[in-house]
GUKELO-453598 format. One line per field, with one value per residue: x, y, z of N, C-alpha, C, CB in turn; residue number from 1. Coordinates in steps of 0.1 Angstrom, whole numbers, m for minus. Glycine has a CB too. Layout:
n.c1 c(X|...)
n.c2 c(Y|...)
n.c3 c(Z|...)
ca.c1 c(X|...)
ca.c2 c(Y|...)
ca.c3 c(Z|...)
c.c1 c(X|...)
c.c2 c(Y|...)
c.c3 c(Z|...)
cb.c1 c(X|...)
cb.c2 c(Y|...)
cb.c3 c(Z|...)
n c(NUM|...)
***
This chain:
n.c1 c(6|7|13|m9|4|m5|4|9|m23|m30|m17|m29|m53|m55|m43|m60|m83|m78|m64|m47|m21|m22|m46|m63|m59|m62|m95|m96|m85|m108|m132|m126|m129|m158|m166|m155|m176|m199|m191|m191|m216|m235|m241|m260|m236|m237|m223|m237|m229|m202|m201|m214|m206|m215|m224|m227|m233|m219|m223|m223|m199|m185|m156|m119|m86|m59|m33|m33|m58|m80|m114|m127|m146|m157|m165|m198|m194|m191|m192|m172|m189|m180|m200|m194|m202|m221|m211|m183|m176|m179|m163|m136|m137|m136|m108|m92)
n.c2 c(m7|16|53|80|115|148|164|150|139|169|168|145|153|171|164|148|163|181|205|238|227|240|257|233|227|250|244|217|226|243|225|206|223|232|213|207|226|221|203|209|227|209|195|170|155|144|123|113|70|72|83|93|120|125|140|130|129|113|99|112|95|68|68|49|54|43|42|51|36|50|63|81|111|113|139|143|142|153|139|127|110|86|70|45|47|24|21|30|9|m15|m10|m7|m29|m45|m47|m66)
n.c3 c(1|m8|0|m19|m27|m16|m39|m64|m67|m72|m98|m108|m114|m132|m151|m160|m160|m182|m167|m161|m132|m111|m112|m110|m85|m69|m74|m59|m33|m31|m31|m9|15|11|12|42|52|53|65|92|98|101|73|51|21|m10|m32|m56|m62|m54|m25|9|28|61|90|125|166|186|215|251|274|298|298|305|317|301|317|343|345|360|356|337|319|293|268|250|214|179|153|121|96|70|42|14|m18|m40|m68|m64|m42|m58|m79|m66|m50|m75|m83|m76)
ca.c1 c(0|11|2|m8|5|m14|9|6|m31|m33|m10|m35|m64|m46|m40|m74|m97|m68|m66|m31|m18|m21|m65|m65|m50|m72|m105|m94|m88|m126|m140|m121|m134|m167|m173|m156|m177|m207|m195|m196|m232|m240|m253|m248|m229|m238|m219|m239|m220|m194|m201|m217|m203|m220|m220|m233|m230|m210|m228|m208|m195|m174|m142|m109|m76|m53|m22|m41|m67|m88|m123|m131|m159|m157|m182|m204|m186|m195|m176|m178|m189|m182|m204|m192|m214|m216|m201|m169|m168|m174|m149|m121|m136|m136|m94|m75)
ca.c2 c(m1|34|71|92|130|159|169|136|143|175|166|135|157|182|162|144|176|190|219|237|226|255|254|219|228|256|231|209|232|245|215|204|237|232|197|210|234|217|193|220|231|191|191|160|153|133|120|94|68|80|79|104|131|134|139|124|134|106|108|110|82|68|56|47|57|33|41|54|33|56|59|93|113|119|147|142|147|152|132|129|96|89|56|44|43|13|21|30|m2|m28|m7|m12|m50|m55|m38|m74)
ca.c3 c(1|m8|m3|m28|m18|m25|m53|m73|m67|m81|m108|m117|m116|m139|m162|m163|m169|m187|m165|m151|m121|m102|m115|m103|m67|m63|m74|m51|m24|m25|m30|8|17|10|25|55|63|52|82|101|94|94|60|44|10|m14|m46|m63|m66|m45|m15|16|38|71|107|139|179|200|226|262|279|309|298|319|312|298|323|353|350|364|351|330|315|277|263|234|203|167|142|101|87|54|33|6|m28|m45|m74|m58|m38|m67|m84|m61|m53|m91|m88|m72)
c.c1 c(13|6|3|m10|m7|m7|7|m13|m36|m28|m22|m49|m62|m53|m54|m81|m91|m72|m46|m30|m27|m40|m68|m65|m60|m90|m104|m99|m101|m134|m138|m129|m143|m171|m169|m169|m194|m208|m199|m214|m241|m251|m243|m250|m229|m232|m224|m228|m206|m193|m212|m207|m214|m220|m232|m226|m224|m214|m217|m210|m184|m161|m128|m95|m66|m34|m26|m44|m77|m98|m126|m140|m157|m166|m186|m195|m194|m183|m181|m179|m185|m191|m201|m202|m209|m212|m184|m168|m174|m164|m134|m122|m128|m117|m87|m72)
c.c2 c(16|43|80|108|137|166|161|137|154|173|156|146|165|172|154|148|181|209|221|232|236|264|240|218|234|249|222|216|236|236|209|213|234|224|204|219|230|207|201|228|217|190|178|161|144|132|107|86|63|73|88|104|134|135|133|127|115|112|103|94|79|60|54|45|46|30|41|44|39|62|79|96|117|123|140|150|147|150|132|117|102|75|59|40|26|10|24|18|m10|m20|m10|m29|m58|m52|m51|m77)
c.c3 c(1|m4|m13|m24|m32|m43|m68|m70|m73|m94|m115|m120|m129|m153|m165|m166|m175|m185|m166|m136|m111|m101|m103|m88|m64|m68|m65|m36|m21|m27|m14|15|18|17|38|62|55|63|93|107|98|89|54|26|6|m31|m49|m66|m61|m34|m8|21|49|83|112|152|183|209|242|266|290|300|307|304|312|304|333|357|354|355|344|327|301|273|254|228|194|158|128|102|76|45|26|m9|m33|m52|m75|m51|m41|m72|m78|m55|m69|m91|m84|m80)
cb.c1 c(m12|12|4|m18|27|m15|25|16|m32|m31|6|m39|m70|m25|m25|m79|m108|m68|m78|m25|m5|m8|m69|m53|m35|m68|m105|m80|m81|m135|m137|m103|m134|m170|m162|m144|m168|m208|m181|m190|m234|m243|m256|m251|m219|m253|m203|m247|m220|m200|m188|m226|m201|m228|m216|m234|m248|m193|m247|m209|m191|m182|m136|m115|m73|m55|m13|m51|m65|m83|m134|m127|m167|m155|m183|m219|m175|m203|m170|m168|m204|m164|m215|m185|m213|m219|m206|m168|m163|m186|m150|m116|m158|m150|m88|m72)
cb.c2 c(m7|40|84|90|142|173|171|119|143|183|162|116|163|183|155|141|189|184|225|253|227|269|247|209|238|271|224|204|241|254|206|208|247|233|176|216|252|215|186|229|236|177|207|140|154|129|121|92|76|94|78|106|143|136|155|110|142|106|104|121|75|58|58|26|67|35|48|61|28|63|50|94|123|111|163|147|140|163|112|136|87|90|50|38|56|8|27|41|m5|m37|4|m1|m57|m46|m20|m84)
cb.c3 c(11|m19|6|m37|m16|m12|m51|m64|m58|m78|m106|m107|m103|m135|m164|m159|m162|m204|m147|m149|m121|m115|m138|m108|m63|m67|m85|m54|m24|m31|m41|12|11|1|23|58|65|40|90|94|75|104|45|51|10|m11|m48|m77|m70|m43|m11|24|29|70|115|139|189|202|226|280|269|326|284|333|317|282|322|353|357|371|362|322|324|266|254|231|199|164|146|86|84|48|28|9|m45|m46|m79|m48|m25|m78|m85|m45|m54|m110|m77|m64)
n c(1|2|3|4|5|6|7|8|9|10|11|12|13|14|15|16|17|18|19|20|21|22|23|24|25|26|27|28|29|30|31|32|33|34|35|36|37|38|39|40|41|42|43|44|45|46|47|48|49|50|51|52|53|54|55|56|57|58|59|60|61|62|63|64|65|66|67|68|69|70|71|72|73|74|75|76|77|78|79|80|81|82|83|84|85|86|87|88|89|90|91|92|93|94|95|96)
***
């Protein structure tokens, strides 16, 4: 398994969309910023066939500090979820 660096992603998008790298980078940054803003507003983003981003609340709970064994209270937290779409899931599964 290898990591796709941001610069490699930008170069790939630029090539596939026939864009200058600077334009591809601006588009990617705008997309990511829009996703973050939507998550802050607790909106769901759905990319048909790819997947959806949504937020949910993880309720407050008791936990244990692994170092001390002491019981601690963890506050309610908003988390981001990603559900993989059918086409994306099948495409990855078929690439074995």
